[in-house]
Every structure is written in structure tokens, then in C-alpha cells.
C-alpha positions as CSV (number, residue, x, y, z in Angstrom):
1,M,-14.5,-69.7,-61.0
2,D,-18.1,-70.7,-60.7
3,A,-20.3,-70.4,-57.6
4,Q,-20.2,-74.2,-56.9
5,V,-16.4,-74.2,-56.7
6,R,-16.4,-71.2,-54.5
7,S,-19.0,-72.8,-52.2
8,V,-17.0,-76.0,-51.8
9,L,-13.8,-74.0,-51.1
10,Y,-15.6,-71.9,-48.5
11,R,-17.0,-75.1,-46.8
12,V,-13.6,-76.8,-46.7
13,I,-11.7,-73.9,-45.4
14,R,-14.3,-73.1,-42.8
15,R,-13.8,-76.5,-41.2
16,I,-10.0,-76.3,-41.1
17,P,-8.4,-74.6,-38.0
18,N,-6.7,-71.4,-38.9
19,K,-3.3,-72.7,-38.0
20,N,-3.7,-75.6,-40.6
21,I,-4.8,-73.5,-43.6
22,E,-1.3,-72.9,-44.8
23,N,-0.4,-76.6,-44.7
24,L,-3.6,-77.5,-46.5
25,L,-2.9,-75.1,-49.3
26,K,0.7,-76.4,-49.6
27,K,-0.6,-80.0,-49.8
28,W,-3.1,-79.0,-52.6
29,N,-0.2,-77.6,-54.5
30,C,-2.5,-75.1,-56.3
31,L,-0.5,-72.0,-55.4
32,S,3.0,-70.9,-56.0
33,T,5.4,-70.4,-53.1
34,D,5.2,-66.6,-53.6
35,Q,1.4,-66.8,-53.5
36,L,1.5,-68.9,-50.3
37,Y,3.8,-66.3,-48.7
38,A,1.6,-63.4,-49.9
39,L,-1.4,-64.7,-47.9
40,D,-2.0,-63.3,-44.5
41,Y,-3.2,-66.4,-42.4
42,T,-4.2,-64.2,-39.5
43,R,-7.0,-62.7,-41.6
44,P,-10.6,-64.0,-41.4
45,K,-11.1,-67.2,-43.4
46,W,-13.4,-65.6,-46.0
47,V,-10.6,-63.1,-46.8
48,I,-8.2,-66.0,-47.3
49,V,-10.6,-67.8,-49.5
50,E,-11.2,-64.7,-51.7
51,H,-7.4,-64.4,-52.1
52,V,-7.0,-68.1,-53.0
53,I,-9.8,-67.8,-55.6
54,S,-8.2,-64.7,-57.0
55,F,-4.8,-66.4,-57.3
56,C,-6.5,-69.5,-59.0
57,E,-8.4,-67.3,-61.5
58,V,-5.2,-65.5,-62.5
59,R,-3.4,-68.8,-62.9
60,Y,-6.2,-70.1,-65.0
61,I,-6.2,-67.0,-67.3
62,H,-2.4,-67.4,-67.8
63,Y,-2.9,-71.0,-68.6
64,I,-5.6,-70.3,-71.2
65,Q,-3.4,-67.5,-72.8
66,F,-0.5,-70.0,-73.0
67,L,-2.7,-72.5,-74.8
68,I,-4.0,-69.9,-77.3
69,N,-0.5,-68.7,-78.1
């Protein structure tokens, strides 16, 4: 994930109250149910963003591998 996408994600998450982050991620529909449950929403926002980015990168890699095979 490039720096610009990370920056936008940080700015969006930073403006959302902690109690609403889970609902926002559910609405975006970018993570699986297991990934949503794996996140600890009591952690600092930057930690949550790093985990979301990690999940998205893994999902992207699996998608590319699927396309290649």
C-alpha cells in the first residue's frame, strides 16, 4: 500500500470517534468478519490503522496470486 493511501486512511480514522471505528470498517466492507473481530478497538488509532493496512495488503496479495493462477 503506498504512502498516499496510508495517509488518507490515517486522516479518516483520526477524525472518527473510537466507538465508531468498528462500524465504519463494517460499512467499508473491506475486511472479513474474522478480521473485524481480530481488531482490538481499545488500542490507539494508529495501531488499528496499521492492522487494517496489514489486512488489506494480505488480501491484495491473495487476490494477485489468484489472478496469476
